C-alpha positions as CSV (number, residue, x, y, z in Angstrom):
1,X,0.1,0.0,-0.1
2,X,3.0,2.3,0.3
3,X,2.3,3.8,-3.5
4,X,-1.1,4.9,-2.1
5,X,0.6,7.0,0.9
6,X,-0.1,10.7,0.7
7,X,1.9,12.9,2.6
8,X,0.4,16.1,3.1
9,X,1.8,18.3,5.8
10,X,-1.5,20.0,6.3
11,X,-1.4,19.4,10.1
12,X,1.6,19.9,12.8
13,X,0.9,15.8,13.9
14,X,2.3,13.9,11.2
15,X,-0.2,11.1,12.2
16,X,-3.1,13.1,11.5
17,X,-1.5,15.0,8.3
18,X,-0.7,11.9,6.0
19,X,-2.8,9.2,4.9
20,X,-3.2,5.9,2.9
21,X,-6.1,5.5,0.5
22,X,-7.5,2.2,0.6
23,X,-9.3,0.8,-2.7
24,X,-12.6,0.7,-2.6
25,X,-14.6,-2.6,-2.1
26,X,-14.9,-4.6,-5.2
27,X,-18.6,-4.2,-5.4
28,X,-18.4,-0.5,-5.0
29,X,-19.9,1.7,-7.9
30,X,-16.2,2.6,-8.5
31,X,-15.0,-0.8,-9.4
32,X,-18.2,-2.1,-11.8
33,X,-16.6,-0.3,-14.8
34,X,-12.8,-0.7,-15.7
35,X,-10.7,2.3,-14.5
36,X,-7.2,2.8,-15.0
37,X,-7.1,5.5,-12.0
38,X,-8.9,2.8,-9.1
39,X,-7.5,0.0,-8.0
40,X,-10.2,-2.6,-6.5
41,X,-7.9,-5.1,-5.5
42,X,-8.3,-6.3,-2.0
43,X,-5.7,-4.6,0.7
44,X,-5.6,-5.9,4.3
45,X,-3.6,-4.3,7.1
46,X,-2.4,-5.7,10.3
47,X,0.1,-5.5,13.1
48,X,0.8,-8.5,15.3
49,X,1.5,-7.5,19.3
50,X,1.8,-9.4,22.4
51,X,-1.8,-10.4,24.0
52,X,-2.6,-7.5,26.5
53,X,-5.1,-4.3,26.3
54,X,-4.5,-1.3,24.0
55,X,-5.7,2.2,23.6
56,X,-6.4,2.3,19.6
57,X,-7.1,5.6,17.9
58,X,-8.8,5.3,14.3
59,X,-9.0,8.5,12.3
60,X,-10.6,8.2,8.8
61,X,-10.8,10.8,5.8
62,X,-8.5,13.1,4.3
63,X,-8.5,16.8,5.4
64,X,-6.8,17.9,2.3
């Protein structure tokens, strides 16, 4: 997914200023017709961490 990373520098916090564009679901309207600008391949993201309790913050969207 690194080719889909966007570095905006629109926020002093780099965790909020940058984003990764995930492809739309294969059933999305964007994937019903062939479009060279849209990749509809499945993309997953995961991370392995030890068992325990974690505080997780998820942000969605693109401020720019």
